[in-house]
N, C-alpha and C positions, 0 to 999 in steps of 0.2 A: 445408555447402553453402548458399549464399544463395538464399532463396526470394523470390517476388514478394510485395509487401506485401498484395495482395488474397488471398493464401493464408493469412494470419495470422488464424485464427478459432477458434471453440470446438472444431472437430474436432482441433485440435492441443493440447488441454489437457494440461499436464504435460510437453510436449515442449520441447526447447531449439530455438530458431530464430535465424536471422540474416537480416536484410533491410535494404534501403536505403529511405530515406524523407526527405521534406522536413519540417522542424520547422515546424508550423503554429500551435501554441499552447503556452503555458507557464503553469502555475499556480505560485503562491508555495509555498515549502516549508512544511510543517506539522509541528509536534511532536505525536507520538501516544504514548499510553500503551501500552507493550508488555506489561508484567507489573505488575498493580496489587497493592500490598500494603495490605490493609485491616485496621483494628482494630475489633473489636466494641465498641460504646460501653457495653454492659452488663457484660461480663466481661473485656474487654481482650485476648481471644484474637486472635492475628494470623492472617490468611488471605491466601494468595497466589492470584491469579486471572489466568491468561493472557488477553490481550485480542485482539480482531480489529482490527488497525491500520487496516483499510479502512473501519470503521464510524465514524460520528460519535459523539462522546461515549465513554463507557466503561460496562462492566457491573460491578456490585459483587455480592458474595455474596447469595444469596436469604435465607439464614438461617445463624446461627452454629452450627457443629458442636458447640460446647461447651455453650451455654446456650439456643440457639434464638432469640436476639435477632435483630432485623431492621434495626438501625441501625448503620451503619458509617461510619468516617472513612478517607479515602484518605491514606496516609502517603507523601507525595511524595518524602521524603528516602530512603525504602527501595524505592520503585518504580523500574522501568526505563522509559526513554522512547527513542523513535527518531524520526528525521526522515524524512519521505517527501515526494516531489515528483512530480507528474504532468506529462507533456507529451503533445501530440498530434502524431502523425507521419502524413503523407499522401503522395500521389503526384500529380503535376501532371495526369495524364490520367484520374484516377479520383476518385470521391466517397468511396472507402474511406479511413477514417482508423483508426489504431490508437492506443489509449491505452497509454502507456509509463510505468512507475512506477520511480523511483529510491528505494531504501531505504538509509539511512545512507551515502549517497554522499559522497565526499570533496569533490566539486565541486558547487556550486549551478549549475543550468542557468539562465542569464539571457537577456535578450532579444537579446543580440548574435548568438545562433544562429538566431533566427527566419528562415525562408526558406532556410536552409542544408541541404544534404543530409548525412545522417549514416548510418553503418552501425551498426545496432543488433544486439546479441547479448543474448539473454535467454531466460527461460522463460515460456511461456504459462500463465496461471492464470485461474481463474474466481472472481470476487469477488461477494459479495452485498451490496447496499447498498439499503436501503429496499425490501425485498421484490422486487428485480429483480436479475438476474444480468448481469454485464458481463465480457467477455474483456479481459484486461490482460496486457501483457508486462512482467515484472519484469526490468529491465535489469541485466545483470551487467557489461557493458562497451559502450562506443561509441567510434567514431572518425570 
């Protein structure tokens, strides 16, 4: 059931929603580290560490489980990456805007959709970025 864009908020965390909105802003796609594979520079032990794709940068292991070493190198050839892109969706008669995220989308959202109305289907999630929380809809489909 389609809901009003003003009802897309933190009260709907982990719910699937669909709503209509006007595309008001588009960010460039970004490549993000999904799972980092790190090698300890002391003993060459390999560590895998899942990453938060919504954070800037990446986390590396605190210490090696094998030798206690604290210096690591990211092995980009064995790590996994993903593409994310954010858009802003609004409503003409409201100041309410919803941030929508596309993850590994087959299509890049470009400026030709600015100002157009789209029907968004996705899941509401809460992301933390720089010690503040933000409600975002992870888009699964739009038309």
